[in-house]
C-alpha positions in Angstrom: -60.8 -72.1 38.8 -64.7 -71.5 39.2 -66.8 -71.7 42.4 -68.1 -75.3 42.9 -72.0 -75.9 42.8 -74.2 -74.9 45.6 -74.6 -78.6 46.3 -70.9 -79.1 47.0 -69.8 -79.2 50.8 -67.9 -76.4 52.5 -64.5 -77.2 53.8 -65.0 -76.5 57.5 -68.4 -78.1 57.8 -68.7 -79.9 61.1 -66.4 -77.5 62.8 -67.9 -75.6 65.9 -66.6 -72.2 66.8 -67.2 -70.3 70.1 -67.2 -66.7 69.3 -66.4 -64.4 72.1 -65.4 -61.5 69.9 -66.9 -58.0 69.1 -66.4 -54.8 66.9 -64.4 -55.7 64.1 -61.1 -58.0 64.1 -62.6 -61.0 66.0 -65.8 -60.9 64.1 -63.9 -60.8 60.9 -62.0 -63.9 61.8 -65.4 -65.9 62.6 -67.0 -64.5 59.6 -64.3 -66.0 57.3 -64.7 -69.4 59.3 -68.4 -69.0 58.8 -68.0 -68.6 55.0 -65.8 -71.6 55.0 -68.7 -73.6 56.5 -67.9 -73.6 60.2 -70.8 -73.3 62.7 -70.2 -70.1 64.7 -71.9 -69.7 68.1 -71.7 -65.9 68.8 -71.8 -64.8 72.5 -73.3 -61.4 73.3 -73.8 -59.8 76.7 -77.6 -59.6 77.6 -77.4 -55.9 77.7 -76.3 -54.2 74.7 -74.7 -57.1 72.9 -71.8 -56.5 70.2 -70.5 -53.0 69.8 -71.3 -53.2 66.0 -74.9 -53.3 66.6 -74.8 -49.4 67.3 -72.5 -48.5 64.3 -73.8 -46.0 61.9 -75.1 -46.3 59.0 -78.4 -48.4 59.5 -80.5 -50.2 56.9 -84.2 -50.8 57.2 -87.8 -49.8 56.0 -86.5 -46.2 54.9 -83.4 -47.6 53.1 -80.0 -46.5 54.5 -79.8 -43.9 57.2 -77.3 -42.1 59.5 -79.3 -42.7 62.6 -81.8 -45.3 63.7 -85.2 -44.4 62.8 -87.3 -47.7 63.6 -86.7 -50.6 65.9 -86.0 -52.9 63.3 -83.4 -50.8 61.6 -80.1 -52.8 61.7 -76.9 -51.5 61.6 -74.9 -52.3 58.2 -72.0 -53.4 60.4 -73.8 -55.9 62.4 -75.8 -57.2 59.4 -72.6 -58.0 57.6 -70.2 -59.1 60.1 -72.8 -61.5 61.9 -73.8 -63.2 58.8 -73.8 -67.1 59.4 -73.7 -67.1 62.9 -76.1 -68.2 65.7 -76.4 -65.9 68.5 -76.5 -66.5 72.2 -76.6 -64.2 75.1 -74.3 -64.7 78.1 -73.4 -62.3 80.9 -69.8 -63.3 81.4 -69.8 -61.5 84.8 -72.6 -63.8 86.2 -71.7 -66.6 88.5 -73.0 -69.3 86.4 -71.6 -68.0 83.3 -68.2 -70.1 83.7 -70.4 -73.3 83.8 -72.4 -72.4 80.8 -69.0 -71.3 79.0 -67.6 -74.8 79.8 -70.5 -76.5 78.6 -70.2 -74.7 75.1 -66.5 -75.3 75.1 -67.0 -79.1 75.6 -69.1 -79.2 72.4 -66.6 -77.1 70.2 -63.6 -77.3 68.4 -62.4 -73.6 68.7 -62.8 -70.5 70.8 -61.9 -67.0 69.6 -61.7 -63.9 71.6 -60.4 -60.3 71.0 -60.6 -58.8 74.3 -57.7 -56.7 75.7 -54.8 -59.2 76.9 -55.8 -60.6 80.4 -59.5 -59.9 80.2 -60.7 -63.3 79.3 -58.7 -64.8 81.9 -60.2 -62.5 84.6 -63.6 -63.3 83.4 -62.9 -67.2 83.7 -63.1 -67.7 79.9 -59.5 -67.8 78.8 -57.4 -70.6 77.6 -56.7 -72.3 80.9 -60.5 -72.5 81.6 -61.2 -73.6 78.1 -58.5 -76.2 78.2 -59.8 -77.6 81.4 -63.2 -78.2 79.8 -61.8 -79.5 76.5 -58.1 -80.4 76.4 -58.5 -80.4 72.6 -59.8 -77.0 72.0 -58.1 -74.6 69.8 -58.1 -71.2 71.4 -57.2 -68.1 69.5 -56.7 -64.7 71.1 -56.5 -61.5 68.9 -55.2 -58.7 70.9 -53.3 -55.4 70.3 -50.0 -56.4 71.5 -50.2 -60.1 72.0 -50.8 -62.2 75.3 -49.0 -60.5 78.0 -47.8 -57.8 75.7 -49.9 -55.1 77.2 -50.3 -53.0 80.4 -54.2 -53.1 79.9 -54.1 -50.5 77.2 -56.9 -50.9 74.5 -55.7 -51.3 70.9 -57.7 -49.6 68.2 -57.0 -49.6 64.5 -55.7 -46.1 64.2 -53.4 -46.6 67.1 -51.8 -49.6 65.8 -51.5 -47.9 62.4 -49.7 -45.3 64.3 -47.3 -47.5 66.1 -46.4 -49.6 63.3 -45.2 -47.0 61.1 -47.8 -47.7 58.5 -48.7 -44.2 58.4 -45.4 -42.9 57.2 -45.5 -45.4 54.3 -48.0 -43.3 52.2 -48.1 -39.5 51.4 -45.3 -37.2 50.2 -42.1 -36.3 52.0 -42.9 -33.4 54.5 -46.7 -34.0 54.6 -48.6 -35.4 57.5 -49.0 -39.0 58.3 -51.7 -40.8 56.1 -54.3 -42.9 58.0 -54.9 -45.8 55.8 -58.7 -45.8 54.8 -59.1 -49.5 55.2 -58.8 -50.7 58.9 -55.7 -52.6 58.0 -54.7 -53.6 61.6 -58.3 -54.8 62.4 -58.4 -56.8 59.1 -54.8 -58.4 59.1 -54.9 -59.7 62.7 -57.8 -61.9 62.0 -56.6 -63.3 58.8 -53.4 -64.4 60.7 -55.7 -65.7 63.3 -57.5 -68.0 60.8 -54.1 -69.1 59.5 -53.0 -69.9 63.0 -56.5 -71.7 63.7 -56.2 -73.9 60.9 -52.6 -74.8 61.4 -53.5 -75.7 65.0 -56.3 -78.0 63.9 -54.0 -79.7 61.4 -51.5 -80.1 64.3 -54.3 -81.7 66.5 -55.4 -84.0 63.6 -51.9 -85.4 64.1 -51.4 -85.4 68.0 -54.7 -85.1 69.3 -53.4 -81.9 71.2 -55.3 -78.4 71.3 -53.4 -75.4 71.8 -53.4 -71.5 72.4 -53.1 -69.3 69.2 -51.7 -65.8 69.9 -52.1 -63.1 67.2 -50.8 -59.6 68.1 -52.6 -56.7 66.0 -49.3 -54.6 66.0 -47.2 -57.7 65.1 -49.5 -58.5 62.1 -49.4 -55.0 60.7 -45.8 -54.4 61.5 -44.9 -57.6 59.5 -46.6 -56.1 56.6 -44.8 -52.7 56.9 -41.6 -54.8 57.2 -41.6 -56.2 53.8 -40.5 -53.1 52.4 -37.0 -51.8 52.7 -37.5 -48.8 54.6 -34.0 -48.5 56.4 -32.2 -49.5 53.4 -34.0 -46.8 51.4 -33.0 -44.2 54.1 -29.4 -45.4 54.0 -29.3 -45.1 50.2 -30.7 -41.5 50.5 -34.1 -42.5 48.9 -37.5 -41.3 50.3 -39.7 -44.0 51.6 -42.6 -41.4 51.2 -43.3 -40.8 47.5 -47.0 -39.9 47.5 -48.7 -41.6 44.5 -45.7 -43.0 43.1 -43.0 -45.4 44.1 -39.6 -44.1 43.0 -37.6 -47.1 43.5 -39.7 -48.7 40.8 -40.4 -45.9 38.4 -42.5 -45.5 36.4 -44.9 -47.0 39.0 -47.8 -45.5 40.6 -50.9 -43.1 40.1 -51.0 -40.3 37.7 -53.5 -37.3 37.3 -55.6 -37.3 34.1 -57.8 -34.7 32.8 -61.0 -36.0 34.6 -59.4 -38.3 37.1 -56.6 -40.6 38.0 -54.8 -43.7 36.4 -52.5 -46.2 37.7 -49.5 -47.4 35.5 -47.0 -49.8 35.8 -43.9 -49.8 33.3 -41.1 -51.1 35.4 -39.4 -53.3 32.9 -37.5 -52.0 29.9 -40.1 -53.1 27.2 -42.9 -51.6 29.1 -41.0 -48.2 29.6 -40.1 -48.1 25.8 -43.9 -48.6 25.1 -45.0 -46.0 27.5 -42.3 -43.5 26.0 -43.7 -44.2 22.4 -47.3 -43.8 23.4 -46.6 -40.5 25.3 -44.8 -39.1 22.0 -41.4 -39.3 23.7 -39.6 -42.2 21.9 -36.2 -40.4 22.5 -36.4 -41.1 26.1 -35.5 -44.8 25.3 -32.1 -43.5 24.5 -31.8 -40.6 27.0 -29.1 -41.8 29.7 -31.4 -40.5 32.4 -34.3 -43.1 31.4 -32.7 -45.7 29.1 -32.1 -48.2 32.1 -34.0 -49.2 35.3 -31.5 -47.7 37.6 -31.2 -44.5 35.6 -35.4 -44.1 35.8 -35.1 -44.8 39.4 -32.3 -42.3 40.1 -34.4 -39.7 37.9 -37.8 -40.6 39.0 -38.9 -37.1 40.0 -38.3 -35.6 36.5 -39.5 -38.7 34.6 -42.9 -38.8 36.7 -43.4 -35.0 35.9 -43.0 -35.8 32.2 -45.6 -38.7 32.6 -48.1 -36.7 34.3 -47.8 -33.9 31.8 -49.0 -36.2 29.2 -51.6 -38.0 31.3 -53.3 -34.9 32.5 -53.8 -33.8 29.0 -56.1 -36.8 28.3 -59.3 -38.3 29.8 -58.6 -41.4 32.0 -60.6 -43.5 29.4 -58.2 -42.5 26.7 -55.1 -43.2 28.7 -56.3 -46.6 29.6 -57.2 -47.4 25.9 -53.8 -46.3 24.5 -51.8 -48.3 27.2 -53.8 -51.1 27.1 -53.5 -51.4 23.2 -49.6 -51.6 23.7 -49.9 -53.9 26.7 -48.7 -51.6 29.2 -50.4 -52.4 32.6 -52.9 -49.8 33.4 -56.0 -49.3 35.4 -58.4 -46.3 36.3 -58.5 -45.3 40.0 -62.1 -46.1 41.0 -64.1 -45.3 44.0 -64.6 -48.0 46.5 -68.2 -48.4 45.6 -67.4 -48.8 42.0 -64.7 -51.5 42.9 -67.2 -53.8 44.8 -69.3 -53.8 41.7 -66.8 -54.9 39.3 -68.5 -57.9 37.5 -65.3 -60.1 38.3 -65.7 -59.9 42.0 -69.3 -60.1 42.0 -69.2 -63.3 39.8 -66.8 -65.1 42.2 -68.5 -64.0 45.6 -65.7 -61.8 46.7 -68.5 -59.1 47.4 -72.0 -59.8 48.3 -75.2 -57.7 48.5 -76.4 -56.6 51.9 -79.5 -58.4 53.0 -81.9 -57.1 55.5 -84.0 -60.0 56.7 -87.4 -58.1 56.5 -86.8 -55.3 53.7 -85.2 -55.2 50.3 -82.0 -53.3 49.9 -80.4 -51.7 46.9 -78.2 -54.3 45.0 -75.3 -51.6 44.9 -75.0 -52.0 48.6 -72.3 -54.5 48.7 -70.1 -56.2 51.5 -67.3 -58.7 52.0 -67.5 -62.0 50.6 -64.9 -65.1 50.9 -62.3 -64.3 48.4 -61.2 -68.1 48.0 -62.3 -70.6 45.3 -62.0 -74.4 45.6 -62.1 -77.0 43.0 -64.1 -79.5 45.2 -65.8 -77.4 47.8 -67.8 -74.2 47.9 -67.9 -71.1 50.2 -71.1 -69.3 51.6 -73.0 -68.3 54.7 -75.7 -70.2 56.4 -78.9 -68.3 56.3 -78.9 -67.3 60.2 -78.4 -64.1 61.7 -78.7 -63.0 65.3 -81.0 -60.1 64.6 -82.0 -60.0 68.4 -79.7 -60.6 71.3 -79.9 -64.1 72.3 -82.0 -65.1 69.4 -80.7 -68.7 69.1 -80.6 -69.3 72.9 -83.3 -72.0 72.6 -81.7 -73.8 69.8 -77.9 -73.5 71.2 -78.5 -73.9 74.9 -81.7 -76.2 74.8 -81.0 -78.4 71.8 -77.2 -78.4 71.5 -76.3 -78.4 75.1 -79.5 -80.2 76.4 -80.6 -77.7 78.9 -84.2 -78.0 80.1 -86.7 -75.3 79.9 -86.6 -74.9 83.6 -82.8 -74.4 83.6 -83.0 -71.9 80.8 -85.7 -70.1 82.8 -83.4 -70.3 85.8 -80.5 -68.7 83.9 -82.7 -66.1 82.6 -84.0 -65.1 86.0 -80.6 -64.8 87.3 -79.4 -62.6 84.5 -76.9 -65.1 83.4 -78.5 -65.3 79.9 
């Protein structure tokens, strides 16, 4: 299936989302919705704005730099996460903020926040306040431990990785825990949040009722950890931590080559026999240690040592060539920057070039796209970005909500916006 033409509609056009989020988990949820066509109104504090604005590295007239050198240098994090969003400023602690928030909610379909559980209610922008303004509102809260599930402790990705057990799913037995390089908790929770929002919108279509969508970062990541049979492996005497390979599926995993690494999957009988033949060890197909799937699992350590002795004697490209010729699933292990330039993901818009609003950027500097294709719709981001905090105050507060110039000036003078 190929991406529809640029003239096709996006599936969520006409949907308005009030975005109270910051950092990564929440902004990624609204980024997904923006790419699917929703109008996102991003609320930032007038002083400082989203935390991501201060994330190194920065991009600007000097290219990519570790430190901000010029006023118009923009954090790559903000530049990529705020794409397709209108930005307004609102001091949620100001007396008039609750009234402004209520006006925004009355015009919207969805509200998303990722404060520590209970914070939105204390600020007067929680579900109760939103529902009072708009009974049909879909309100999504992304938090570390779910609504009411925390004593106020903050939840960062690394903490959730630690609590979920995810850090002990990688690495070899006896070695320290391994932090997953991708912020998995920060990315999984918003994906589940978007699923919950879309399900709630479908329910509202049938019933007319809005509702509260509650997603826990710990629950999202732990649900992924739980897909593997960790306790069963323990009870069977198998190690859950096997480093670069998965013993219960052997041969399955990553093997060293002369100049890099390669991933090989030869789980099933025909694949295993093809691998043995290419290795120059056809006798393994009749060896009782390796001639059945259970045998290969039981003797995985020895088998994998034999495989790596072969792969390490050859360049990665040669191992790939030999295995592909026999239909054995194989791939070179690439650096993330190489992976994001794969022509297949570039062509499908699954990664996109980073664009500074004023300066050219290197085409190799890429960021996340929308990894979904539709037969009758398209995806993509509106050409809008809150470069400055409150950049779209006039259009949102003035045009969308109908505030007069005098009201806007009064709100500015009071420090509300």
